[in-house]
C-alpha positions as CSV (number, residue, x, y, z in Angstrom):
1,M,-32.9,24.7,17.8
2,L,-35.2,25.4,20.8
3,C,-35.7,22.9,23.6
4,L,-37.8,23.2,26.7
5,S,-36.9,19.8,28.9
6,R,-36.5,19.3,32.6
7,L,-33.0,17.6,32.6
8,S,-32.4,13.9,34.6
9,P,-30.8,14.4,38.2
10,R,-28.1,12.3,36.7
11,Y,-25.2,14.7,34.8
12,I,-21.7,15.4,34.5
13,T,-20.2,15.9,38.4
14,N,-16.3,15.7,39.6
15,G,-17.5,14.5,42.8
16,S,-18.6,11.1,43.7
17,S,-20.9,9.0,41.0
18,P,-22.2,8.7,38.9
19,R,-19.1,10.6,36.8
20,N,-20.2,11.2,32.9
21,D,-17.8,12.2,30.4
22,S,-20.6,13.5,27.9
23,L,-24.3,14.2,28.5
24,I,-26.2,14.3,25.5
25,L,-29.7,15.1,25.0
26,L,-32.1,12.8,22.3
27,T,-35.9,12.9,21.5
28,P,-37.7,10.8,19.6
29,V,-38.5,11.9,15.8
30,P,-40.8,10.7,12.8
31,D,-37.5,11.2,10.6
32,P,-34.4,10.3,12.3
33,E,-33.0,9.2,8.8
34,N,-32.6,13.5,8.7
35,Y,-30.5,13.9,11.7
36,G,-27.8,12.2,14.2
37,V,-29.2,9.3,15.3
38,A,-28.0,7.2,18.9
39,E,-28.1,3.9,19.9
40,L,-28.3,3.0,23.5
41,D,-26.8,0.0,25.4
42,G,-28.3,-2.4,27.7
43,A,-27.3,-0.1,30.9
44,G,-28.8,3.2,28.9
45,A,-25.5,4.4,27.8
46,V,-25.0,5.6,24.3
47,R,-23.2,3.1,22.4
48,R,-23.1,4.2,19.0
49,L,-24.2,7.6,17.1
50,V,-25.1,7.4,13.3
51,E,-24.5,10.9,11.3
52,K,-27.9,10.6,8.8
53,P,-28.2,6.9,9.1
54,K,-30.4,5.6,5.6
55,E,-32.0,2.5,7.6
56,P,-31.8,4.3,11.6
57,A,-31.6,1.6,14.7
58,T,-33.5,3.9,16.8
59,D,-35.4,7.0,16.3
60,L,-33.3,9.1,19.4
61,A,-32.0,12.1,17.9
62,L,-29.7,14.4,18.7
63,V,-31.4,17.6,19.6
64,G,-27.9,19.7,19.5
65,V,-27.9,20.2,23.7
66,Y,-24.2,18.4,24.4
67,M,-22.1,18.4,28.0
68,F,-18.8,17.7,28.2
69,T,-15.9,17.3,30.2
70,P,-12.6,18.7,28.8
71,G,-11.7,15.3,27.5
72,I,-14.3,16.3,24.4
73,H,-10.9,18.3,23.5
74,D,-9.0,15.8,22.9
75,A,-11.7,13.2,21.0
76,A,-12.1,16.3,18.5
77,R,-8.3,16.5,18.1
78,A,-8.4,12.6,17.0
79,I,-10.6,12.3,14.6
80,E,-10.5,13.6,10.7
81,P,-12.8,15.5,8.8
82,S,-15.7,13.7,7.3
83,G,-16.9,13.9,3.9
84,R,-18.4,17.2,4.1
85,G,-14.7,18.5,5.3
86,E,-15.5,18.8,8.4
87,L,-14.6,17.7,12.3
88,E,-18.7,16.6,13.1
89,I,-19.7,16.5,17.0
90,T,-21.4,13.2,16.4
91,D,-18.0,12.0,15.5
92,A,-15.6,13.5,18.6
93,I,-19.1,11.6,21.1
94,Q,-18.5,8.6,19.2
95,H,-14.6,9.0,19.8
96,L,-15.5,9.0,23.2
97,V,-17.6,6.1,23.4
98,D,-15.1,4.1,21.7
99,T,-11.7,5.2,23.9
100,G,-14.3,3.5,27.0
101,A,-16.0,6.9,28.1
102,R,-19.6,7.2,29.3
103,V,-21.7,9.0,27.5
104,E,-25.0,9.5,29.0
105,P,-28.3,10.5,27.4
106,H,-31.2,12.1,28.3
107,I,-34.6,11.8,26.5
108,V,-36.4,15.6,26.2
109,E,-39.6,15.6,28.0
110,G,-40.3,18.7,26.9
111,W,-41.3,20.2,23.0
112,W,-38.2,20.3,20.7
113,K,-38.2,21.9,17.5
114,D,-35.4,21.9,14.9
115,T,-36.1,25.7,14.2
116,G,-33.6,25.1,10.7
117,R,-36.8,24.6,9.5
118,L,-39.7,27.1,8.3
119,D,-42.3,25.3,9.7
120,D,-40.8,24.2,13.2
121,M,-39.6,27.7,13.3
122,L,-43.3,28.9,13.0
123,E,-44.6,26.4,15.3
124,A,-41.5,27.4,17.8
125,N,-42.9,30.9,17.5
126,R,-46.9,29.7,18.3
127,L,-45.6,27.8,21.3
128,I,-44.1,30.9,22.9
129,L,-46.6,33.1,21.9
130,E,-49.0,31.2,23.5
131,T,-47.5,31.4,26.9
132,I,-47.5,35.7,26.5
133,D,-50.1,38.4,29.1
134,R,-51.0,41.6,28.0
135,Q,-49.4,43.8,28.2
136,I,-49.3,47.6,25.8
137,D,-46.8,49.7,26.7
138,G,-46.8,51.3,23.0
139,V,-48.8,54.3,21.2
140,L,-51.6,53.7,19.7
141,V,-53.9,55.7,17.5
142,D,-56.8,54.6,16.0
143,A,-55.5,51.5,16.4
144,Q,-57.5,48.0,17.8
145,V,-55.2,45.3,20.2
146,E,-57.7,42.5,20.9
147,G,-56.6,39.6,22.9
148,R,-52.9,38.9,24.6
149,V,-50.7,41.1,22.6
150,I,-47.3,42.8,23.5
151,V,-46.8,46.5,22.1
152,E,-43.6,47.2,23.4
153,A,-42.6,50.7,24.7
154,G,-41.6,53.1,21.8
155,A,-44.1,51.1,19.2
156,T,-46.7,52.9,17.1
157,L,-49.9,51.7,16.2
158,E,-51.9,54.0,13.7
159,R,-55.8,52.9,12.3
160,T,-54.1,49.3,12.8
161,T,-55.5,45.9,14.3
162,V,-53.8,43.3,15.8
163,R,-55.3,40.5,17.2
164,G,-53.6,38.0,19.3
165,P,-51.4,36.1,20.8
166,A,-49.1,38.1,19.0
167,I,-45.6,41.1,19.8
168,I,-44.8,43.9,18.3
169,G,-41.0,44.8,18.9
170,A,-40.2,48.2,20.4
171,G,-39.9,50.9,17.6
172,A,-42.0,49.3,15.1
173,H,-44.2,51.2,13.4
174,L,-47.7,49.9,12.2
175,V,-50.0,52.2,9.6
176,D,-53.3,50.8,7.8
177,A,-52.2,46.7,8.8
178,Y,-53.8,44.1,10.0
179,V,-51.4,41.7,12.2
180,G,-53.5,38.1,12.6
181,P,-53.1,35.8,15.3
182,Y,-49.1,33.9,16.0
183,T,-47.7,37.0,14.5
184,A,-44.2,38.1,15.8
185,V,-42.7,41.6,14.3
186,G,-39.5,42.7,15.8
187,R,-37.6,45.8,17.1
188,H,-37.9,48.6,14.4
189,C,-40.1,47.1,12.0
190,V,-42.6,48.2,9.8
191,I,-45.9,47.6,8.6
192,E,-47.9,49.9,6.6
193,G,-51.0,49.0,3.8
194,A,-50.6,45.6,4.6
195,E,-51.5,42.5,6.2
196,V,-49.8,39.8,8.6
197,E,-50.5,36.4,10.1
198,H,-48.7,33.4,12.0
199,S,-45.4,35.2,10.9
200,I,-42.1,36.3,11.8
201,L,-40.7,39.5,11.4
202,L,-37.0,40.1,12.4
203,E,-35.4,43.5,13.3
204,G,-35.6,46.2,10.5
205,S,-37.2,44.4,8.2
206,S,-40.4,45.7,6.3
207,V,-43.9,44.9,4.6
208,R,-45.6,47.4,2.8
209,G,-48.2,47.9,0.2
210,L,-49.2,44.0,-0.2
211,D,-52.6,43.3,-1.9
212,G,-53.2,40.5,0.1
213,R,-52.6,38.6,3.4
214,M,-49.2,37.4,4.2
215,E,-49.2,34.4,5.8
216,S,-47.2,31.6,7.1
217,S,-43.7,33.3,6.5
218,L,-40.0,34.5,8.3
219,L,-38.3,37.7,7.0
220,G,-34.7,38.3,8.5
221,R,-33.2,40.9,9.5
222,D,-33.9,44.0,7.5
223,V,-35.8,42.0,5.0
224,H,-38.0,44.3,2.7
225,I,-41.0,43.5,0.9
226,S,-43.3,46.0,-1.1
227,R,-45.8,46.7,-4.2
228,S,-45.1,49.0,-6.6
229,D,-47.5,50.7,-9.3
230,R,-44.9,51.2,-11.8
231,Q,-45.1,49.3,-15.3
232,P,-44.3,47.4,-16.4
233,R,-45.1,44.7,-14.0
234,A,-43.1,42.0,-12.6
235,Y,-41.3,40.3,-9.7
236,R,-38.3,41.6,-8.3
237,F,-36.3,40.0,-5.3
238,M,-33.1,39.3,-3.7
239,V,-32.8,36.1,-2.0
240,G,-29.9,35.1,0.2
241,D,-28.9,31.7,0.9
242,N,-31.0,28.5,1.7
243,S,-34.4,31.1,1.1
244,E,-37.9,29.9,-0.3
245,I,-40.5,31.5,-2.1
246,A,-43.8,31.0,-2.5
247,I,-46.1,33.0,-4.9
248,L,-50.0,32.0,-4.3
């Protein structure tokens, strides 16, 4: 989850009123049935929380940012595991509400992305890259860097073109490569004989020898993608939990 917002002047305090037992951040979403949803009372305090309701009463989703007084520990001890066998934060907050505690909502005024989903992760990456300025501290060898690009110290680009906005992390090695806009290449990544655009490569990952362009993709730490000339031709994958592969 990534969130950029201004916080309201109403907050948890141990001094004079207002005094809240919890502050939670909410944001309107088009698909509230996929989130924990908050219902507010006439005074603007949280009245009810429902986890993934089939018929949401509001479109206000919990964004995963909470502030609590120590009373949350008593609430956590008082609730039972959910059907998933877990103690749910929504149940703990609901316990606060049910026992008369004041749970104050704050509506996010900036942008918020649920980064558990690929599209939102790429969109958050795009929004962040839109804020960078050009800074070239790495080594360029017959390389071309266009626009707002950060090349961190220790990175090496050989016979490579990078079009910004993009960032190339320290220790990355790009050879005979193309990196297109809205791409973040992590530390110690390798791109060799390949094209990558609108993607995120986390630390230590590599892309080598692809015939086509890799785009709108996210590679985790130490993930390696390559193409072999060996026969017979076949696809070979080792994929972790909750992964997705699209072959176009």
